[in-house]
C-alpha atoms as one frame of an Amber mdcrd trajectory, in Angstrom:
protein
 132.469 109.140  68.582 131.671 105.424  68.758 127.960 105.400  68.513 127.818
 101.719  69.294 128.566 102.519  73.081 125.866 102.741  75.640 127.555 104.161
  78.776 124.375 104.384  81.023 123.069 100.944  79.890 126.480  99.281  80.385
 127.126 100.894  83.729 123.721 100.004  85.123 123.992  96.338  83.946 127.367
  96.039  85.522 126.162  97.639  88.691 123.199  95.312  89.027 125.184  92.128
  88.320 127.232  92.763  91.460 124.119  92.362  93.575 124.717  95.483  95.687
 123.380  95.956  99.235 121.178  99.112  99.471 121.222 101.314 102.630 119.923
 104.189 100.554 116.840 105.197  98.631 114.663 104.307  96.699 112.800 102.159
  99.287 112.220  99.110  97.092 115.910  98.344  97.681 116.676  97.105  94.141
 113.388  95.280  94.108 113.831  93.419  97.496 111.015  95.300  99.026 108.002
  95.225  96.741 104.393  93.872  96.676 104.600  90.152  95.506 101.519  90.557
  93.224 103.460  93.367  91.205 107.008  92.067  91.496 107.067  89.935  88.343
 106.113  92.934  86.257 108.849  95.271  87.667 111.515  92.684  88.276 113.784
  93.632  85.431 113.600  97.302  86.139 113.879  97.682  89.885 117.465  96.490
  90.091 118.622  99.437  87.818 116.243 102.037  89.409 118.957 103.768  91.430
 119.866 107.091  92.803 122.957 109.293  92.661 125.160 107.018  94.736 128.921
 106.680  94.176 129.829 105.564  90.750 126.625 107.027  89.301 126.095 110.535
  88.079 123.850 113.607  88.604 121.597 114.692  85.848 121.707 118.275  86.978
 125.567 118.395  86.968 126.594 115.478  84.939 130.399 114.497  84.772 130.425
 110.748  84.265 128.086 108.169  82.615 125.260 110.792  82.037 127.688 113.323
  80.606 129.147 110.727  78.244 125.701 109.608  77.173 124.617 113.150  76.448
 127.791 113.712  74.634 127.048 110.756  72.282 123.629 112.106  71.704 125.071
 115.506  70.799 127.418 113.927  68.437 124.564 111.715  66.828 121.990 114.565
  66.533 124.691 117.172  65.482 123.675 119.782  68.189 125.694 122.249  70.078
 124.505 120.459  73.284 121.931 117.898  74.142 120.164 117.553  77.458 118.455
 114.442  78.712 114.913 115.012  79.883 112.965 112.752  82.260 109.759 114.979
  82.157 108.925 114.525  78.455 108.945 117.203  75.864 106.819 119.146  78.257
 109.656 120.071  80.589 111.840 120.953  77.574 109.124 123.274  76.232 108.806
 124.896  79.567 112.530 125.339  80.090 113.216 126.877  76.669 110.383 129.447
  77.145 111.491 130.329  80.610 115.081 130.834  79.352 113.914 133.400  76.770
 111.009 135.264  78.452 110.385 137.635  81.217 106.945 138.898  82.316 105.329
 140.953  79.543 107.681 139.842  76.764 106.047 139.279  73.458 106.435 135.837
  71.895 105.137 134.720  68.511 103.732 131.236  68.821 101.894 128.917  66.507
  98.307 128.738  67.735  97.835 124.963  67.310 100.715 124.158  69.701 100.768
 121.618  72.565  99.419 122.732  75.889 102.864 122.698  77.288 103.905 125.594
  75.229 100.896 127.516  76.483 101.677 126.546  80.107 105.208 127.790  79.660
 104.114 131.124  78.394 101.773 131.447  81.339 104.428 130.442  83.862 106.743
 132.964  82.276 104.153 135.667  82.218 104.794 136.213  78.580 102.550 138.066
  76.073 101.746 135.405  73.325 101.030 136.601  69.763  99.214 133.712  68.147
  99.742 132.878  64.466  96.968 130.857  62.928  97.532 127.631  61.042  96.311
 127.299  57.405  93.224 125.114  56.674  94.333 122.308  54.337  91.450 121.209
  52.193  93.341 118.157  51.066  93.989 117.083  54.720  90.546 118.247  56.007
  92.346 119.796  59.060  94.685 122.626  60.090  98.357 122.118  59.462 100.935
 124.876  59.879 101.032 128.739  59.616 101.993 130.161  56.174 105.378 131.833
  55.709 103.556 135.027  54.955 101.688 134.872  58.467 104.954 134.418  60.153
 106.611 137.221  58.257 103.850 139.600  59.082 103.830 138.636  62.719 107.602
 139.357  62.871 107.343 142.636  61.157 104.375 143.670  63.414 106.140 142.476
  66.646 109.792 143.113  65.986 110.685 142.945  69.754 109.400 139.403  70.173
 111.701 137.371  72.256 111.125 134.175  70.348 109.233 132.459  67.467 107.737
 129.139  68.691 106.713 126.543  66.086 105.477 122.945  66.090 107.224 120.656
  63.457 106.085 118.172  62.363 102.532 118.256  63.446 100.819 115.249  65.129
 100.093 113.676  61.758 103.665 113.920  60.469 103.253 116.973  58.200 106.033
 119.434  57.770 106.446 122.870  56.119 109.030 125.239  54.933 110.295 125.956
  58.314 113.830 126.918  57.147 112.582 130.084  55.439 110.756 131.026  58.658
 113.889 130.396  60.721 115.988 132.503  58.353 113.512 135.464  58.325 113.423
 135.328  62.189 117.115 135.209  62.575 117.432 138.134  59.998 115.206 140.031
  62.587 117.349 138.918  65.615 114.538 136.657  66.933 115.558 133.016  67.938
 113.469 130.119  66.966 112.244 127.336  69.243 110.765 124.215  67.868 108.591
 121.501  69.524 109.582 118.651  67.500 108.019 115.977  69.638 107.160 113.825
  66.725 110.507 114.092  64.817 113.237 112.345  66.840 113.577 109.778  63.994
 114.087 112.345  61.217 117.888 111.769  61.860 117.742 108.338  60.508 117.181
 108.640  56.671 117.117 111.165  53.804 113.761 109.557  52.941 112.293 111.273
  56.038 111.926 115.016  56.479 114.919 117.004  57.779 115.033 117.952  61.603
 114.525 121.509  62.381 117.816 121.143  64.256 119.527 120.681  60.942 117.518
 123.497  59.447 118.925 126.059  61.735 116.532 126.192  64.755 117.990 127.518
  68.024 116.289 125.085  70.407 114.605 121.856  69.411 112.748 119.511  71.851
 112.128 115.857  70.814 110.020 113.219  72.598 112.249 110.108  72.320 109.464
 108.020  73.548 107.058 108.870  70.658 108.920 107.513  67.667 112.185 105.958
  69.117 112.337 102.949  71.494 112.524 104.911  74.781 110.436 104.859  77.973
 107.438 107.200  78.277 108.721 110.671  79.500 112.034 110.328  77.855 112.968
 113.322  75.720 115.904 115.418  74.362 116.429 119.044  74.330 118.937 120.227
  71.703 120.607 123.627  71.552 121.392 124.394  68.008 123.151 127.757  68.049
 124.786 130.311  70.335 121.787 132.508  70.377 120.595 130.591  73.503 122.641
 130.305  76.633 123.180 126.630  77.617 123.658 127.547  81.273 120.375 129.229
  81.432 118.577 126.310  80.051 120.390 124.094  82.377 119.291 126.332  85.156
 115.593 125.968  84.319 115.927 122.288  83.685 117.199 121.636  87.207 114.415
 123.876  88.663 111.667 122.150  86.596 112.806 118.456  86.540 112.864 116.111
  89.611 115.955 116.216  91.808 115.646 112.361  91.738 115.538 111.634  88.085
 114.722 108.164  86.846 117.752 106.076  85.841 115.635 103.744  83.746 114.311
 106.623  81.743 117.650 108.279  81.257 119.157 104.738  80.278 116.344 104.359
  77.816 117.448 107.587  76.217 120.942 106.229  75.880 119.422 103.101  74.273
 117.180 105.115  71.945 120.161 107.131  70.557 122.062 103.822  70.054 119.066
 102.231  68.155 118.680 105.321  65.938 122.443 105.379  65.154 122.490 101.622
  64.321 119.626 101.877  61.750 121.187 101.169  58.493 119.840 102.105  55.052
 118.807  98.583  54.597 117.000  98.490  57.958 115.119 101.753  57.178 114.116
 100.452  53.767 112.802  97.363  55.558 110.656  99.648  57.816 109.442 101.645
  54.821 108.522  98.458  53.013 106.479  97.393  56.115 104.790 100.726  56.244
 103.616 100.297  52.659 102.332  96.840  53.423 100.443  97.910  56.491  99.018
 101.013  54.673  97.775  98.721  51.920  96.094  96.404  54.519  94.337  99.307
  56.150  93.366 100.705  52.849  91.366  97.532  51.952  88.638  98.913  54.229
  85.867 100.777  52.544  84.841 102.913  55.230  87.871 105.375  55.112  90.455
 106.838  52.850  94.133 107.228  53.288  95.682 110.649  53.564  99.326 110.867
  52.709 101.818 112.262  55.217 105.273 113.777  54.955 106.311 111.240  57.509
 105.430 107.868  56.098 105.356 106.190  59.599 102.242 108.366  60.355  99.248
 106.588  58.681  96.163 108.753  58.565  92.644 107.608  57.407  89.681 109.982
  56.750  86.486 108.310  57.661  83.766 108.528  54.860  80.273 109.939  55.282
  77.822 108.092  57.300  80.168 106.229  59.740  80.601 107.205  63.409  84.241
 107.198  64.284  84.099 106.263  67.950  82.082 103.160  66.924  84.864 102.087
  64.503  87.489 102.931  67.194  85.612 100.648  69.703  85.481  97.759  67.200
  89.298  98.018  66.574  89.857  98.160  70.337  87.731  95.102  70.964  90.097
  93.267  68.646  93.154  94.610  70.547  94.191  97.197  68.061  94.593 100.789
  69.553  95.127 103.778  67.168  97.305 106.686  68.484  94.596 109.329  67.960
  91.018 109.940  66.662  89.536 113.242  65.729  85.995 113.952  64.756  86.741
 112.276  61.328  90.229 110.919  61.148  92.266 107.983  62.552  96.019 108.112
  63.158  98.036 104.974  63.377 101.821 105.101  64.038 104.186 102.575  62.585
 107.263 101.694  64.597 110.950 101.819  63.576 110.882  98.032  62.832 108.890
  95.896  60.396 105.401  95.024  61.469 104.958  91.347  61.946 101.204  90.697
  62.546 100.015  91.452  59.086  97.572  88.391  59.010  95.884  89.502  62.301
  95.561  93.025  60.874  93.976  91.787  57.708  91.522  89.653  59.705  90.546
  92.507  61.954  89.896  94.890  59.010  87.530  92.222  57.460  85.778  91.702
  60.857  85.229  95.519  61.318  84.091  95.757  57.752  81.476  93.021  58.315
  80.366  94.562  61.654  79.958  98.034  60.017  77.553  96.536  57.330  75.247
  95.566  60.092  75.632  99.057  61.879  73.312 101.924  61.521  74.391 104.742
  59.285  74.954 108.070  61.099  74.631 111.654  59.975  77.929 112.976  58.821
  79.827 115.194  61.369  82.061 117.760  59.622  84.925 119.737  61.177  84.696
 123.427  62.009  87.140 126.185  61.094  88.321 127.767  64.242  90.977 130.328
  63.415  89.602 133.170  61.571  92.377 135.797  62.344  95.952 135.169  61.177
  97.498 136.954  64.029  95.726 137.255  67.337  96.296 138.079  71.000  94.580
 136.928  74.204  91.706 139.061  75.412  93.356 139.327  78.887  96.992 139.093
  79.899  98.226 136.390  82.268  98.833 139.083  84.872  95.211 140.447  84.515
  93.797 136.840  84.886  95.337 136.427  88.256  93.028 139.148  89.719  89.739
 138.150  88.183  87.247 135.758  89.600  85.714 133.011  87.415  82.444 130.996
  87.381  81.283 127.887  85.692  78.850 128.039  82.828  77.539 125.461  80.234
  79.342 125.553  76.970  76.249 126.566  75.123  76.074 129.847  77.298  79.704
 130.859  76.918  79.809 132.490  73.482  81.447 135.937  73.810  82.844 135.325
  77.202  86.549 135.044  78.098  87.709 131.489  79.092  89.175 131.117  82.487
  90.598 127.650  81.563  91.850 125.932  78.454  89.607 123.286  76.857  91.955
 120.469  75.586  91.244 117.280  73.757  93.694 114.663  74.607  95.537 113.386
  72.538  96.798 115.525  70.926  96.851 117.949  73.697  96.255 121.138  71.450
  93.849 123.528  73.060  90.630 124.219  71.251  89.997 127.177  73.532  92.855
 128.959  75.360  92.795 130.419  78.888  92.170 134.188  78.294  90.778 133.723
  74.838  87.300 135.091  73.872  85.014 132.132  73.154  83.342 131.945  69.751
  80.494 130.017  68.266  83.002 128.031  66.292  84.706 126.916  69.501  81.383
 125.776  70.974  80.503 123.856  67.835  83.884 122.224  67.839  83.665 121.069
  71.465  80.240 119.799  71.123  81.268 117.929  68.032  84.329 116.330  69.803
  82.136 115.311  72.751  79.548 113.799  70.510  82.255 111.673  69.021  83.503
 110.526  72.356  86.869 112.362  72.288  88.281 112.780  75.667  88.277 116.433
  76.811  90.721 117.428  79.767  87.972 119.102  81.784  87.439 118.558  85.559
  83.918 119.965  85.342  80.874 119.880  82.950  81.021 123.164  81.079  83.600
 125.856  81.057  84.937 128.487  83.626  84.751 132.066  82.365  86.079 135.333
  83.685  83.695 137.985  84.968  85.210 141.382  85.704  83.888 143.121  88.870
């Protein structure tokens, strides 16, 4: 197929150029009705923020421009079918789980997965079998489960409806997922992959391979994370015939808006086009820029670079005696915002184009270095190992949780209790404590450490809600 086409983009541009008269929704009428104070900001988007009028298409039953755009994405990513998502990878993760699972079904799932995976399991009423990731001393954090852990879980739970893995992790690390896929398939278990951070793996042999090319049955990618797409734009790829396309489509139309955003869908069309147009020369230019930016960051004496399988992910481990949220604030005061901070690491994400503000970055690094020389040294805060059992189940099933009352207690008083809510630092959106999980001393230590470092915890109340059986 001609990957230089952008059917959605071209159609919307042509439609807008004709200055159509709107007697339909949305209520801004192609931008004619809008607050003056906000109009300039939205002027370029509102004329193409349309609905399913004549000449457009329907995301939930595409036959025209959306179907053509999805077909181009299918051809580029080499999938059996590709769906456009306007609800982020979240809705793709929910749909693939709902497709495979009925209440009570066992599902083997990587413990350090995104909260949307956990939410999908709860919505489906499934019985999660959690496989713990391995602690990587060289990275000073958890990465992926070992092949042996995956193998033992499959042998112990041969009736599992799916194996759900996260690849790559937030920091760009990958693992031998192909061996895990092959073993799962040998045991007739489909493999679903949350590949939110891997949409760009299709662009170069110098990047890791996508799980889609390694045999996964369903792969969900956040286009907006690493490709030039709008926030909430994502793809769901079906890779094999083990998963019924019509069932996935059924749950997507149930879970996604019946009025999907045309700008978001068009940005998926544009993102696919951008990825397809990246030549070897352009990719090399990006990688050269990555190395230059990494070298600039590495001039700082307060951290050390940690290599990643994905070179676009730049991770730095803060040395002893420095407070990470203090360094983060200094960068933000100079207009530089990292993607993520943990209790001891920074993650910066390089885009798919050369970085052009090297001089400003050098100056900022120097200024932060000078500020830290005047700053008080702090006691070092080390991470805590959380996952002691390689294979673990929840203390209560999702069905049991529906019939038990909960109460709020301080974190310090929750050890040994069963959590009635998840505790989720965001980003990255990976729960430290799961709903239905028994709370340990390690959990409490980790949460207190994150709070001390100023990491945002997605909690509505101070403390944690726990279950109490009557």
